[in-house]
C-alpha positions in Angstrom: 110.9 98.5 95.8 108.8 100.2 98.1 105.2 100.3 98.2 104.7 97.3 96.5 101.7 95.9 98.2 99.5 97.4 95.2 98.8 100.1 93.1 101.8 101.0 91.2 104.0 99.6 93.6 103.1 96.3 92.8 102.8 96.8 89.4 106.3 98.5 89.4 107.5 95.1 91.2 105.7 92.4 88.6 107.0 94.6 86.0 110.2 94.7 86.9 110.4 90.4 87.4 109.1 89.7 84.4 112.3 91.6 82.8 115.0 89.1 84.9 115.7 91.3 87.8 116.1 90.0 91.5 113.1 91.9 93.2 112.9 92.3 96.7 109.3 94.1 97.7 108.9 96.0 101.0 105.4 97.2 102.4 103.8 97.5 105.7 100.9 94.6 105.2 102.2 91.1 104.6 99.2 89.8 103.0 99.3 91.6 100.3 103.5 91.4 99.5 102.6 87.4 100.1 100.2 87.9 97.1 102.2 89.5 95.0 105.2 87.1 95.5 102.3 83.9 94.5 101.6 86.5 91.3 105.6 87.1 89.8 109.0 85.6 91.1 109.6 89.1 94.0 110.9 88.5 97.4 109.6 90.7 100.3 110.4 92.0 103.7 108.1 93.5 105.6 108.7 97.4 107.1 107.8 100.6 107.5 109.4 103.2 105.8 108.9 105.8 108.0 110.7 104.2 110.7 114.5 104.4 110.5 115.3 101.3 111.8 113.2 99.7 109.7 115.0 101.3 106.2 118.0 99.7 107.6 116.6 96.4 108.0 115.3 96.1 104.7 118.5 97.6 103.2 120.5 95.2 105.1 117.9 92.4 104.6 118.0 92.4 100.4 121.8 92.7 100.8 121.9 89.5 102.6 119.3 87.4 99.8 120.2 89.1 96.9 123.4 91.0 97.0 124.0 94.5 96.5 121.4 97.1 95.3 121.3 98.2 92.2 117.9 99.9 91.3 115.9 101.5 94.4 112.4 102.5 93.6 111.2 104.9 95.9 107.1 103.8 95.5 105.8 104.0 99.1 103.5 107.0 99.0 100.2 108.3 101.3 97.6 110.9 101.9 96.0 111.1 105.8 92.4 111.1 105.7 92.6 113.2 108.7 94.6 116.2 106.0 92.4 119.4 107.1 93.6 123.1 105.5 96.5 124.2 106.9 95.6 126.6 109.5 93.5 123.4 111.2 96.3 120.7 110.6 97.1 118.7 112.7 101.1 119.0 113.2 101.1 114.8 113.7 99.4 114.4 110.8 102.0 116.7 108.8 105.5 114.5 110.3 103.5 111.0 109.9 103.0 112.1 105.8 106.6 113.7 105.9 108.1 110.4 107.1 106.2 108.0 104.6 106.8 110.2 101.6 110.0 112.0 102.5 112.2 110.5 105.2 111.2 107.0 104.2 112.6 107.8 100.4 116.0 109.6 102.3 116.5 107.0 104.4 116.9 104.6 101.5 118.7 106.6 99.5 121.2 107.9 102.0 122.0 103.7 102.6 122.6 102.6 99.0 123.8 105.8 97.1 127.4 104.7 98.9 127.0 101.4 97.3 126.2 102.1 94.1 128.7 105.3 93.8 131.4 102.3 95.0 130.6 100.2 92.1 129.8 103.0 90.1 126.3 101.6 88.9 122.8 102.7 89.8 119.4 103.5 89.4 117.1 105.2 91.7 113.7 106.5 91.0 111.7 108.2 93.1 107.4 108.7 92.6 107.0 111.6 93.6 103.4 112.9 92.1 102.2 116.2 90.2 101.3 117.1 93.4 104.7 118.1 92.9 104.4 120.5 91.2 101.2 122.1 92.0 99.1 122.2 95.0 96.3 121.1 96.8 93.5 122.1 99.0 94.1 120.5 102.2 96.9 118.2 101.4 99.5 120.8 103.0 101.3 117.8 103.9 101.5 115.4 101.0 102.0 118.7 98.1 104.8 119.5 100.6 106.5 116.3 100.7 106.1 115.7 97.2 107.5 118.7 96.8 110.9 117.5 98.3 110.9 114.2 96.6 111.6 116.7 93.1 114.0 118.9 95.9 116.2 115.3 97.3 116.4 113.7 93.9 117.7 116.2 91.7 120.1 117.3 94.8 121.4 113.6 94.7 121.5 113.7 91.0 124.2 116.1 91.2 125.7 114.0 93.5 125.5 110.4 92.6 125.8 111.8 88.3 129.8 111.0 88.4 129.7 107.7 89.0 128.2 106.1 86.5 124.7 106.3 89.0 120.9 108.0 87.7 118.2 109.5 89.8 115.0 110.2 88.2 111.6 111.1 89.8 108.6 109.8 88.1 105.6 112.3 88.5 101.8 110.1 87.8 98.8 112.0 87.6 95.4 110.7 88.0 96.0 107.2 88.5 93.7 103.7 89.4 94.6 103.2 92.6 93.2 103.2 96.4 94.8 106.6 97.0 93.0 108.1 94.1 89.5 106.3 95.0 90.3 107.8 98.6 90.8 111.2 97.0 87.7 111.0 95.2 85.9 110.3 98.5 86.8 112.7 100.6 85.6 115.4 97.6 82.3 114.2 97.9 82.5 114.0 101.6 83.4 117.9 101.5 80.3 118.4 99.5 80.8 117.7 95.7 77.9 115.9 94.1 79.6 112.4 93.8 82.1 109.9 93.0 81.2 110.0 89.1 81.6 113.8 88.9 85.2 114.0 90.8 85.9 111.8 87.9 84.7 113.6 85.9 85.8 117.0 86.3 89.7 115.2 86.9 90.3 114.3 83.7 88.3 117.0 81.9 91.5 118.6 81.4 94.3 115.7 81.7 95.1 114.7 77.9 94.7 110.8 77.7 91.2 112.0 78.9 91.0 108.9 81.4 92.6 107.8 84.5 95.9 106.2 83.3 96.3 102.4 85.0 99.2 101.4 87.3 100.6 99.6 84.5 101.1 103.2 82.5 103.3 104.4 85.5 105.1 101.0 86.1 106.6 101.5 82.3 108.3 104.8 82.7 109.4 103.5 85.9 111.3 100.5 84.8 112.4 102.7 81.6 114.9 104.9 83.9 115.6 101.9 85.9 117.3 100.6 82.4 120.5 100.4 80.2 118.4 102.0 78.2 118.0 105.4 80.4 121.9 105.9 81.2 121.7 109.0 79.9 118.6 110.3 81.3 119.0 111.6 85.2 118.0 114.6 87.7 114.4 115.1 85.4 111.3 114.9 86.9 108.9 112.9 84.6 105.8 114.1 83.9 102.8 110.8 83.2 100.3 112.9 82.2 99.6 116.6 83.7 96.8 117.1 84.5 93.4 117.1 86.3 92.6 118.4 89.7 94.5 118.2 93.0 
């Protein structure tokens, strides 16, 4: 479970543990993982999915402490505050965003999928975004990475499908997370009247009429990771498309 320190990742780790899964949570901030471990029966390892060596260490420690990986949730993600219009985009921001949002999920999937295929069982769930289906001004790196996650998921699903392994993606819409709050703050900094007006505009065309909770997104992830979802693969499950990027 990557990106487990807060938001959707934390809620998913808690929900999986509540269902009896032995969870290895990972994130870059140890204090967040310590807090999670105090709340739920999970183990943790600190590391950044942007680093291939860290990905290998995370998988090795998970297998050493908990056994073979049966469920992989690729949730870690980031939007850089330095994202700009495409003509002003700093290539360093592009590469950092890709490393976290796309290269990390590839590395972890690559590292665990072979074992799942050998055992003929596994669940891989990617957390993309509704930005993986639509564009967003000033978000070329984030949108490209989240579109890429869907392509990776669909290709991987075809690779692992004949071996009893499912591979799907969840696309959250506006959710009450720090990332969403930072997105709202950036819009205000660019000239939006207020955070309240940005929120109201964002959810005005959003079917639930409100921002979702991390727990609501986690419920979909947990379902896709369950036995009940054995017949679902190569699907991009949008959890309330709408709002504005």
